[in-house]
N, C-alpha and C positions, 0 to 999 in steps of 0.2 A: 564869503559868509563866515562870520566869526563863530567859532565853536564854543560851546559851554560844556561844563562837566557837572554831573549830578551824582550825589550819593543816593542810590536807588534802593538799597537795602542795608540793614545793619544787623549784627548779631553779637552776642557775648557768651562766653562760657566761663563759669566759675566752678571749680572742682569741689566735689563732695558736699558736705553740709556746712552751714554757717557755724563758725567757731566763735563763741562769746568770749569776753575778756577773762572770765574765770577758768577757761579751758586752754588758753594759749600756751601756757608754760608746760602743761601736760603733753601737748602735741609736739611742741618744739624741743622740749627737754630742758633740764636744768644744767647750767654751766657750773662745773665743780660740785655737783650734787647739792647746791645751795639755791634757795629761792632768790630771784632777782630783786635787788633793792630799787632798781630803776623802773620796773614794770608799772607799778601803780601810778608813779609820778608822770610817766610818759603818757599813759592812757588817760589820766586826768586832764592832760594838756591837749591831746589830739582828739579826744571825745569820740573816737571810733568805737562802735558798739559790737560789731562783728565783722569777720572777714573770712576768707576761704584759703585753704592750703591743699596742695596736691599731695597730701599725706593721709594715710589711713589712721584715724585717731586711736583705733584700738591696737593696731599692730606696729604703727610707726613706719610702715612700708610706703615707699613713694608710689603714687597712683598714676601720675602723668609726668612726662618730660615737657619741657617748654614747647617743643615742636608738636607734641600731641595736644597740648592745650590749644595751640594756634589752629591746628587742623580741626578740632572740635568746633571752634568758633566759626570757621569757614564753612564747615558742613551745615551749620545752623542757618546760614544765609539762604539755603534752599534755592540755589541757582544752578544753571548748567555750567559746571566747572570745566567740562571738556572744551568749551568754546572760549575760555579765557585767553587773552593775549598777554597778560602780565600778572605776576604775583609779587607784591612788594611788602616785605615783612620787616618790622622794627622791633628790637628788644634790647634791654640793657645787658643781659647775660644769656648768650645762647648756651645750648647744652654742651657744646664743644668749641674749640678754637676754630677748627675747620673740619668739614665743609661749612659753608655759610648757612645761617638759620633758614633762609628761604628755600634753599636746596633740600634741607631736611624736612621742611613742611611739605614741599612738593612730593617728596618720597612717601611721607605719611599718607598723603591723599591719593597717591598713585596717578598723578596728573600726567597727561601727554606733554610732549615738548612745548615749552613756552618760555618767555623771558622771565627770569627771577632776579630780584634785587633785595639785598639785606642791608639795613642800616643799623649802626650801633650807636652807643652813647648812653645817655641816662633817659630822662623822661621825654626828651625830644626825639628819641629814636622812632617812636610811632608816628609823630608828625612828619618827620623826614620821609618815612616810607609813604605816608599819605601824599606828601607833596610830589614825590617821584611819580606816583600813580596819576595824580592830577595833571602834572605837566605832560605826561605821556599821552593821556587822552586828549588834553587840550591842544596839543601839537598835531594830533592825528597819527602819532606813531603807534598808538594802540586804540582800539575801539572799546574794549572792556578791560577792567582791571579789578583786582581785590587788594586792598591795603589792610595791614594788620598791626596791632600793637599787643605785645604779650610779655608776661613776666612769670617766672617760676622761682621767686625769691626764696621760698622755703628751702630750696635745695642747699642754700648756704647759710640759712638762719638756724638750722638745728644745732643742738648743743655740741654734737661731735665735731663741728667746724670751728669751735672756739676753744682756746687754751684756758685753763683755770685761772690764769693771771688776770683775765679780763674782769672777773668779779671783784678782785681786790682794787681795781681802779675806780670802781663806783661806790666805794664805801662812804665817800663824803657827800653823797647825794642830798642828805638832809640839809646841809649847809650850802651846797652849790649844785643845784639840779642840772646845770648845763653840762656837767661832766658826763652825764648819761648819754648825751648825744654822740660823743666820739666813739664809744665802744658798745654800749648796751642798747642805746636809743633805737637804732634801726631794726633791732629784733622785734620790737613792739610796734613798729610803724608799717612795715612792708608785708605784702601778701600776694597771693597768686590770682591770675586771671588772664583772659585774652578777649580781644574784641576784633571784629572784622567789618569792613565797609566795602560794598560793591559800588564801583564807579562806572559810569557810562556817559556817552555824549548826548544821550536822550533821557528825559525823565522817566521814571518807572510808573507803574500803576499806583494810584493813591499818593501819599505824601512822600516827596523827595526833598533833598536839600541841594540847592545849587551852590557850588563853591565859587564865591566871588573872588577871593584871593587867600593866599597863605604866605605869611611873612615870618622869617626867622632871623634873629640877630644873635651873634656870639660875641662876647667880650673877653675871650680868652687871651687876646693880645695885651690886655691891661690888668687882668686878674689872675691870681694864682689858683691852684687846684683847691677845691672845697670838698667835693664828694668823690670818693675814689674806691677802686677795688683792684687787687692785683698789683699792689705797690705799697710803698711806705713813704710818708711825708717827712721831709727832713726839717731840721730846725730853721734853715734859711728859707723855708717855704717851697722848695723844689720837691718834685716827686721822684722817688727812686723806683723805677719799674721792676716788675717781676724778674725780667731777664738779667737785670743788673744786681739783684740781691743774692746773697749767699744762702745756702740751705738753712743755716742757723737763723739768719734774718727772716727768712720766709716762715719758719716755724714760730719764732718769737712774736712776729707781728700778725700771725694768722692772716697771711697776705691775701687770701682769697675770701676774706670777710669784707663787707662794705663798711666804710668809715666816713665820718663827716666831721669837718672842722667847724664846730658849732659857733665859735666866736666870729669867724669869717662869714659864716652863713647869716647870722643875725645882724651883722653890721652892714651887709651888702645886698642881700637877696631882693628886697623890695626895690631898691634903687635900680639894680641891674636887670630886673625882670618885669617891673611895673613902670616906674617913673621914666626911666631913660628910653627904653624901647617903645613903649606905648605912645609917648609924646611924639617920637619921630615917625612912627607908623601912622598915627592919627593925622599928622600933617601931610604925610605922603599920600594917604588915601582919602583925604578930606572927610574923615570920619568924626562924627560928633556923638556925645553920649546919648542924645535923644534919638539917634539912628538905631540904637540897640534895644531890641525887645527882650532878648534872653542873653544872659552872661553865664558861660560855663567856665568857672575858674578851677584849675587843677592845683589847689593848695593841698599840701601833704598832711596838714594838721589844722584843727580848729584854732590853734594858737596863732596862725597866720591870717585868719579871716579878717579880724579887725585891722591888722597891719596892711593888708591889701587895700582895704577901703581907705585907710589913711594915705596910702600911696596914690590912689586915684584922686583923692581930694587935693593932694599937693600939686598935681598937674592939671587940675580943673576938669577932670574927666570922671565925674561921679556917676556911678551906675547904682541906683537904689537896690537895697538888699532884696526887695520883692521881685527883682528881675534875675536874681542869681539862682542857679540850679546846680546842685551837687548831690552825689550819692556816696560821698566819702564815708559817712557814718555807718552805712549798711553794707557797702561793698568793699570797704577798705581801700588802702592806698596801693594800687597796682601799677604804679610807675608809668611806663610808656603805654600801658593798656588803659589807663584811667579815662582819658578823654574819649576813647572808643566806647567804653562801657557806659560813660555818661550820655553820650550821644544816642546810644542804642535805647537806653531807658527813656530819654526825653522823646525820641521818635515814637516809642510805644505808648507813651502816656496819654495820647489823644489831646494834649493841650496846645499843640502847635497849630497855627492858623496861616493860611496862604498869605504871603507878603511879609510875614514877620522875619526879622533878622536874628541870627544867633552868632554872638561873638565868643570865640573860644580862646582861652589863655592857658598856655602850658609853660611853666618855668623849669629851668634845669640848673641845679646848683653844682654840677660837675666842675665847670670852670666859668659858670655864669652865662647862660644863654636864655633866650625866650622865644616862644613861638605864638603867633596870633593868627587866627583865621576867621573870616566872615562868611557866613552861610545864609542863604535866603530860602525860606520855606516855599515850595511849590506843590501844587496838587493837580493831578490829572483826573478828570472825571470821564466816565464812560457814557 
């Protein structure tokens, strides 16, 4: 008998109160005691209206670690955690180099002995964790699993993580807005949050999502690094990692800030995350645009919305905007947690109908990768 895997419950946790655009810099702090020249330009492009930070806006104190954010999302699933077989957690930046993130989440929850797995990377870290959980249940190695995606980006976005020289590098924003992407851009793009999905070989009560497949493709063998942290990109395009850098280089480069090669991003992101992988996956899976009822795209900024559609048009896989669902503008860009937080909101919306399909797309600009998954809505009635 062929097994199936279902997402039976979902939950999300967003810390604190929503922070509007006019309060961001007060919470994150000013670099060099000067207001950012990039902030308004970046916000005008991404169109994010509010986001959440694990920071007390009055005191500036940290309210949650990444592991604590993840634990809160898992608690909100309201399931019997003591009977879990597997905890699979993905994040871009754990609270520490080791132990791994999943071990720390298990510790926060006080769970009894079980298998834990942590995936790293950028936005695909959450999808990787979900695929591990899916594959484990599908194979019969586990009966129940929880998969998570989480980010606590604010821990490295506050002003004390940036040297004052960063502001001088964005002085030319009025004439060349793309300069902002490399240094100041991501401060106004990323935010905090966590999502959790409960997986089982049997559907749950009410609406569940059957996982049809999860496919991921990486193009790191042909592309250089684009988004990175803990290193310094060299003139020849290579990445000099933290362990190879001198203490002076680490300080000068603010090595543990997140950086993006915007020229490389804009020239390649749609080709390597939409056109190339989706064309291959659609052929492999015999997937057609008319097969898709809901499209959940994890684009990081409204700037890419039109460009994603152009990429879909180029490969003849047009999904009309009325089928798209995103909560980027109200929940912010939470990286590897974003697709979990989107799925949770869609599941709770009441808009899903049995038999409908949900196509999820998660791009990763680290060294250009893409993840796609197809889900089918099921509903158990008593």
